[in-house]
C-alpha positions in Angstrom: -19.1 47.6 18.3 -20.0 51.2 19.2 -20.6 53.8 16.5 -21.3 57.5 16.6 -23.5 58.6 13.7 -22.2 62.2 14.1 -18.5 61.1 13.9 -16.8 61.6 10.5 -14.6 58.6 11.0 -17.5 56.4 12.0 -19.2 57.5 8.8 -16.1 56.6 6.8 -16.1 53.1 8.5 -19.8 52.8 7.6 -19.1 53.6 3.9 -21.1 56.8 4.1 -18.1 59.0 3.3 -15.5 57.9 0.7 -11.9 57.5 1.7 -8.7 56.3 -0.1 -8.3 53.0 1.9 -4.9 51.4 2.4 -5.9 48.6 4.7 -9.1 47.2 6.3 -9.8 44.2 8.6 -12.4 43.4 11.3 -11.0 45.9 13.8 -9.1 48.6 11.9 -9.4 50.9 8.9 -6.5 52.7 7.4 -6.9 55.5 4.9 -4.9 58.4 3.4 -5.2 61.7 5.3 -7.1 64.4 3.2 -4.7 67.1 4.5 -1.3 65.3 4.5 1.7 66.7 6.4 4.1 64.4 4.6 4.4 62.6 1.2 2.8 59.5 2.8 0.3 60.3 5.6 -2.2 57.7 6.6 -4.6 57.4 9.6 -5.1 54.1 11.4 -8.5 54.1 13.2 -10.3 51.5 15.2 -13.7 50.7 13.7 -15.1 50.9 17.2 -15.8 54.4 18.3 -13.3 55.3 21.0 -13.2 59.1 21.3 -9.6 59.6 22.6 -6.7 57.7 23.9 -8.0 58.8 27.4 -11.0 56.6 26.8 -9.0 53.5 26.0 -8.8 51.1 28.8 -7.0 47.8 29.5 -9.6 46.1 27.3 -8.2 48.0 24.3 -4.5 47.0 24.9 -4.5 44.4 22.0 -6.2 46.9 19.7 -3.7 49.6 20.5 -0.9 47.2 19.9 -2.3 46.2 16.6 -2.5 49.8 15.6 1.2 50.4 16.3 2.3 47.1 14.9 0.6 47.8 11.6 2.5 51.1 11.2 5.8 49.7 9.9 3.9 47.2 7.7 2.0 50.0 6.0 5.0 52.2 5.6 7.0 49.4 3.9 3.9 48.7 1.7 3.7 52.4 0.7 7.4 52.6 -0.1 8.7 54.5 3.0 12.1 53.1 3.7 14.0 55.8 5.5 11.9 56.2 8.7 8.5 57.5 9.6 6.6 59.2 12.4 3.7 57.7 14.4 1.6 60.2 16.4 -1.6 60.2 18.4 -3.1 63.6 19.3 -5.2 63.4 22.5 -8.0 65.9 23.3 -8.2 69.6 22.5 -4.9 70.6 24.2 -3.2 67.7 22.3 -4.6 69.1 19.0 -6.9 66.2 18.3 -9.2 67.5 15.6 -11.5 64.5 15.1 -13.0 63.0 18.3 -12.3 59.4 17.3 -9.0 57.7 18.3 -6.6 57.7 15.4 -2.9 57.1 14.8 -1.2 59.4 12.2 1.6 57.5 10.4 3.7 59.8 8.2 6.8 59.3 6.1 8.6 60.0 2.9 11.3 62.4 1.8 11.6 65.7 3.7 10.8 68.5 3.9 7.3 67.8 5.1 4.5 70.4 5.1 4.3 70.1 8.9 5.5 67.8 11.6 
């Protein structure tokens, strides 16, 4: 599994930076966003360092499917029952701030701070 020692998300996966974890398994880590846009805002990240969705290939199809499939499970677990938003920002023009693939999953009563 690839790891970038300069990547903040890789450092969270390695336990070097604390995070409020929601879910963890062999491939994925989910934690609360430190700058939430909504009442519930978590990030689903692969433990493997994949910089952007551009860098994901056919070999990552199952992983990407697991990321999306986990979103409704997490929202139900976190009490979100009236819908949610799932978003992947890709690259600088797509407003990706951390160069490690991640899925924002946001929900809860509106109005939200952003989004």
